[in-house]
N, C-alpha and C positions, 0 to 999 in steps of 0.2 A: 650462918645458918646451914651452909652446906658442909658436911663432915666427910672429908676424904672421898667424895663421890666422883666417879668417872662418868661424865655426861656424854651420851651418844646421841647425836643429832644429825639430821639430814643436811647435806651441803646444798644450799639454795643455788640452783643453776641460773646463772645470769643470762637468761634468754628471753626476757620480756614477759608480757602478760599472756595468760591463757583465757580464751573467750569460750564460755560455756553457757548453755541454757539451764537455768535453775528451776525445776518444776515446783519447788516450794514457793518461790517468789513470782514464778511465771514471767521471768525476765531473762534476757541475755546479759551476762555479767562478765566483766574483765577482772581476772584475779592474777596475782603474782604466783600463787601456789596452785599446782594441780592436786588432784585427790591423793596420788601416791606420795607427794611431798607433805601434804597435810597429815596423812596417816602416820608417816615416820616422825614428823614433828610431835604429834600427839603422843605417840608411843614413848618418845624421849621424855616429854613432860610427865607422863603418867609414871614412868619409872622413878623419877625424882620425887613426885608427890607421894608415892607409896613409901618412900624412905622417910619422908618428913611428917606425914600425917599418920594417925593411928587408925589403920584399916581394921574394921571389925571382922571377926571370924564367927559371929553368931550365926549358926546354921539355919535356924528358922527365919531370921531376919533376911539373910542372904537369899534364901529360897523364895521368900515373898517378893523381894526386890527383883530377882531374876524373872520370876513368873510374870510380873506386871510389866517390867521393863522390856522383855522380849516381845510382848504383845504391842506395846507402843512403838518399838523399833520397827516391827513388821508393818505398822500402819503409816510410817513416815514416808514422805515424798522422796527421801534420799536413801537409796539402797546401794550406793557405790562404796560403802564402807561397813565395817562391823561395829556395833554399839556395845560398849562395856559399861557395867554399872557397879559402882563401888560404894561401900558404906564407911563413913568416917565417924569414929567415936568422938562425939562432940555434943555439948549441951546447947549449942546455939541452933536455932531453927534456920537451917540453910540448905541449899542445894546449888550446885553450879556445874557447868560443863566447860570442857576445853576442846580445842580442835582435834579432829581425828576420831570422834565418836565416843568420848569418855564423859560419863556423867557420875557425879559424886553426890551422895545424900547423907546428911548428918543423922545420927541415931535419934536425936531429939525430934526431928521432923518425921522420921519413920514411926516413932512411937505416938506421935500426935495425930497423924493423918489416917483416915480411912483408906480402903483400897481405891475408891473412886478419886479421893483427894490426892493420894500418892500418884495415881495414874496421870492426873492432870498436871501435877508438878513435873513429873518425868516428861510428859508430852510438851510442856513448855521448854524444858531444857533441850530435848531432842529437836524441838522447833528451832532453837538457836543454831544447832548444828546443821540442820537441814537447810536453813536460810544462809548458812555460812557467816553468821554475824561475827563470831569470834575471829575467824581467819581474816575477815575484812577489816576488823578493828586492829588486828595485829599488824596488818600492812601499814597502818598509820603510826604504829608504835615502834616497830623495829626497822632501822635503816636498811634499805634494800641492798646497800653495798656490803654490809657485814654478813658474812656467812653465819648461818645459824647452827652449824654442826661443829662439834668438837670431837676429834678422833678419839675412840675409846682408849683409855689409858693415859690420856694427856690431862694433867691437872690444872693447866693454866693456858688460856688463849685470849687474853686481853679483853677487849670490849665485848666479844661474843659471850664469854662466860659471865660478865657482869649483867648483860641483858637477860641471860637465862636465869641467873640468880634472882633478878628483879621479878620475873614472872613467877618463879617457884615460890618466892617469899610471899607473894600476894596473888593467888590465882585469879582474884576478882579485879586485877589491875585492868583487864580488858572490859571496862565498863561499857555496857550497851547503851545506846541512845534511848530516849523515851519511845521513839518510833519503833525501834527494834523490840523493845519490851512489849509494846502493845501488839506488834505483829506476831510475836511468839505466843501471846495470849490467844490470838485468833487460831494459830496453828494447834495450840493445846486443845481447843474445842474440836477442831477437825480430826486430830489424831486420836484423842480419847474416844470420840464417837466411833471412829473406824474400828477401834480396838474393843468395842462393846463395853466401854465404861461410860458412866454418866458424866458428861462434860460440865454439869452443874457442880461437880466436885471442886472446880476452881473457885466458885463463888462461896461455897461453904467453908473451904479452907481459908480464904482471905477473910471471911467474916470471923472465923475462929481466931485468926491472928489479930484482928482488930480488938476482939474481946479480951484476949490475953494482954495486949498492949495497954488497954484501958485499965485492966486490973492491976498490972504490975508496973506500969509506967516506965521510967528510965531503967529500972532493974532488968527489964526484959530486952535482950539483944536479939533483933531479928534482921540478920544481914540480908536475907532474901528481899527485904523491903527497902534497904538503904539505896539511895540515889535512883529509885525507881519511880515511875509515874504514881500520882495520887491513887491510893488504894480504892477509894470510892469511885473514881473514874474508871479504874480497871474493872471493878465489879459491874458497873453500868455497861461498859462496852462488851464484856463477856456475855452478859445477859442478852444484849442485842444480837451478838453473833450467834448465840444458841438459837434465838428465835428465827434468825434469818436462814439458818442451815438445817432446820427441822425437815 
């Protein structure tokens, strides 16, 4: 799947864990990657994803995403990195994030969602980044001993390249736990409200997905719901969170 690509990644410094306080989770956490390393890792993945995915240049759509995305980013508990928002031309209803502050939204979702709904989807993905869910999951996927960087211009580096290709081939390989998904839903309520959007947009968007799934059945592919907690449970918990944080 990788076509003559030169992959630039950060060399992971074998110096042990970094202990930091995470305001999103309100906990002290031990991580293998500091922010600088995560940002460089994300930049490398983003470069490869832009080569392999069809990134939209629709001016109006990009303007809308940037407008809403910047408001959500400013409302995030995590301000030690820059957030980037990309549109992927794809008919599947999907959005995902990778380490380092990168969020990708499919055109189908952009076209389906209202501004409040889109804001809530972005707040959910930004929530994963703020809580460092993907970087924590990556720690369990990538062996610590293998450097994650490949010097620019080198086309082969054994296991490291294979691991990179595995991630690029399937960005959703970093599946979140049900606990992480529900926590990101809570952060979605927090961030969308801070950004002056209606947090109930999560509820209306999920209800919209439920209706489309019922109408189209197996023909409708909704990756954003795959391997996620039960949709009715998520709607219930989001409603409870909205009521608790009014």
